[in-house]
N, C-alpha and C positions, 0 to 999 in steps of 0.2 A: 504493500500500500504506500503510495507516495506521501512524503512528508508534507504536512499542512503548513502554510505560511503563518508566522506568528502575528497575533493581533492583541494589542492592549485595549481593553474596553473600559473606559472611564465612565462610571455610572453616576450621574448627578444626584445630589441629595440636598434638600428634599426633592421629591418627585411624586407623581401619582396622586392618589386620593387626598383631598383636603377634608377638613371637618364637616363642611357644608354638604359635600357629596356623600360622605359616609352617612351622615344623618338622613339625607333624602332617601338613600337606598334602604336604610334600616326602616324608615317610615313605611315604605311599600311592603317590605317583608313582614313587619309587625302587623300592618293592616290586613295582610293576607291571613296571618295567624288568627287575628281577632275576628275578622268578618267572614273568613272563608273566601274561596275564589268564586267568581272573578272580582277583582278590585280594579276599577277604572283609573287611569292616570291621564290627566290632560296635558298633552305634549310629552316629549321625552323627559323623563324624570331628571336625567343628566345627559349631556351630549356624548354618549358613547354607545355604539351599536352592540358591543359585546355585553355590556351591563343591561341594556334594554332587552336583548334577546334572552338573557338568563332570567330576568323577571317575568318575561312572557311565559316561559316554561313553568314558572311557579304559579301562574294564573293571573298575571296583570294584563290588562287590555289597554293599549295606548290609543287615545283618540285626540283629534284636533279641536273638537268643539264639545261644549257641555251638553248640547242637544243629543249627542250620541250616547250619553250615559242614561241607563234605565232608572226609573224612579226608585227602585228598591235596592240599588247597589251603591256602595260608597265610591267616592272619587278623591284622588290625591292631586294636588296642584304642584307643578314642578319646582325644582330648586331655584329657577330663574326668577320666580315671582310672577304674579298676574295682576291685571288691572282690577280695581275695586269692584267693577261691574260683574266679575266672574263669581266671587263668593256671594255677592248680593243675589245673583241669579240662582245660585245653588240653594241659598236660604229660602228664596221665594218658592222654589220647587219642593222644599222640605228634604233636600238631599243630605245625606251624611257626607261630610267632606273633611279632609285633613290637609292643612297647608304645609307643604315641605319647603317653602321659600327659605333660602339660606338666611340665617339671622343677620349676616353682614349686608345682604341686599335689603332686608327689612329695615335696617338702620338707615339706609339711603332713602327708602320710602318715607320714613318718619321725618327725616330732615327736610325732604321736599315739602311735606305738609306744613311743617313749622315755618319754612321760609315764605310759602305762599300766604300763610296766615299773617305774616309780618308785612305783607304787601310788596314783596320783592318778586322780580321776574327771574326765572332760573335759566341759565345757559348750561345745558347738559352735554358733557363730553362723552361720546359713545358712538356705536355703530348702528346705522339705520337698519331697522328690521330685526335686530337681535331681541330675543324674548325678554331679556332683562330691561332693555330700553322701553319696549312696549309696556311692560309691567310698571315701570317707574312713571312713565307719562300718564298711565291710567290711575295714578293716585291723586291727581290734582285736576282742576277744571281745564278744559280744552283751551289751548293758547297760552297757558301759564308757563310752559317750558318750551325752549327752542333748542334744537339739536345742533351741536357743533362737532363735526367729525375730524377736521383738519386745522392746521395752523392758518391756512388761507381762509377757512370759515371764520376763525377767531378774528381775523383782520377785517372781515367784511360784513359780519353778521349785523343785521339791522335791529336796533333796540329802541323802544319808546322813551325810556328814561335811564340814561347811563349811570345815574346816581342811585338807582333802586335795583341793583343786580346782585345775583349770587351765582356760584357755579357748583355743580355736583358732577360726579363721574360714574360711569359703569365700573363695576368692580374687577373686570377681567381684562383691562387694557394694558398696552405696553407702557411701562413706567416712564421710559425715555420720551416716547411720543407725547404722552399726557403732560409731562413736564414742559415740553416745548409749547403745547397748546395753552397751558395755564399761563406761561410767561407772556405769550402774545396777548391773552385776555387782560392780564394785570397791567401790561404796558398801555393798552388801549383804554382800560377802565380801572384806574388806580384804586377806586373805592369798592371794587367788586368783593363781595363776601365769600371767603373760602370756607370749606367744610371745617368743622371743629377738629376732625381727625381725618387722616387719609382715607378716601373712599376705595381706592384700589386695594383689594383684600390682601391680607398677609400671605396667603398661599400663592397668589399670582406674583406678588413681589419677590417672595422667597425663591420660587421656581425660576424666575428670570435671573435673579442674582446667582443661583446655582449654575446656570448655563454660562453666565459671564465668568464665573470662577474657574471653569474647566476649559473654556473655549481656546485659550492660547496653546493648550497642549494637544488639541484635536485636529486631525486632518479632515474628518467628516463628522456630522452629527445626525443621529436618528432621533426624531421626536415621535413618541407613541401617543396618538390621540386622534380624535375624529375631525374631519374637515370642517364641520360646523361648530367646533369647539373654539371659542375665542381665545381662551388662555393657552391652548395648545398651538394655535397658529402664531401667537405672539412669541412662543419659545423658539420656533423655527426662524422667525424674523430676527430675534436677538442674536442667534448664532450667525446668520447670514451677514448681519451688520458688522460682525466682528471678523468677517472674511472667512468664515467656516461654512463650506457648502452643507446645507441641511435639507433633510426630507422629512415631511410629516407622513407617517404611516399608521394605519389602523391596527395592523397585525403583522406578524412575521412574514406571512405569505405575500405582503406588499413590498418587501424589500427589493429594490432594483439592484441586482448584483453587478450589472455592468456599470451603473453609476457609482456604486460603492467602490469597485476596484479592489486594490490591496493597500488600504491605509495602514500606517503603523499604529496610530491611536484613533479609536472611534469613540466619540461621546454618545451616550444614550441617556435620554430623559423621557418623562411621561407627563402629559397634562393632568390637571387636577381631577379629571373625570375618568382617567385610565387606570384600571386595576393593575397591581403588581404582577399578577399572573401573566399579563401580556408582555411585561418587561422580561420575565423569565423565558417566555416563548421566543422572544427575539434573541436572547442570549443563546438558547439551545440551537436556534437556526444558525447562528454565527459559528457555533462549535462544529457544525457539520462541514464547514469550509475553512476554518482557521483553527490554529492552536491558540485558544483564548486565555488570556490572563485578565481576570476581573479586578477592578479597583473601585471601591465606593469613595467618591470625593467627600471630604469633610465639609459640612456646612451647618448652619444653625438648625438644631433639632426642633421639630414642631410638637407642641403638647396641647394644642387647642382641641377641645371637645365641646360639642353642642348637644344639649339635652333634647330628648324627643318631646313632641307636643304633649301637653297634659292629658289630652283625650285618649292617648295611646298607652299611657303608663298608669292611669287611674285604676 
């Protein structure tokens, strides 16, 4: 048997599941135990096909609209948050529902409500069409928030009263991109109100920092995550900006071996909604073609835990 080429695999830490994703998946699992199958879930509970498919096998049914949920079955709202009209409609129908919105997203929702109550207009930094953006806009009256996606938007956005402004951000953005947009807003609107604390969640920031910490040693980077996962896409962007060619893959079967070539050191990380099982799957696939030496990069450990909703632990 021919000798396999050596490959150092540098695994970013932290990576993979965050506390909000862990909690959301647990909510569906506990709801299935409590209520029996099927339990309906409005939208993907988290942006990962492997996770969604596993929950489907346990008896979860994923739907796009509340109208698809029968009157006699419970429904779970996804970790990304929903507009206020969704739980209101569920209550009107008498549906049993459990809200799996990440507590850090809920924090942004409450901030939005407070700012509007104070008479401020909100400039919201985020990506159009993302479920988290839709959910946050749905917390306040129409027209109370304006979306800002880029530095150019920040320089040109039209506001009625420059003295009555605040900004908030989506929790899964690029730390560097967001800092540039915030700087542009603050230069243009010196009195704009900033959030009391960083809106970009600890897990998103930590995973981007972990990629930056290993990038200089890597010839290539594999990011495990879904193409509709904002935080996973940002990890690949972070690597690319540091001149490390990066690919976002959902599973080991998606590795482009021609693209990968024969690097000396390969970085591996995973978005906040990707399970560690998929990281191991990728490492096992690499072992079929390389003599792999694994190293876990040292970075700040995460100890965040979010409690389950009261209605599931009572």
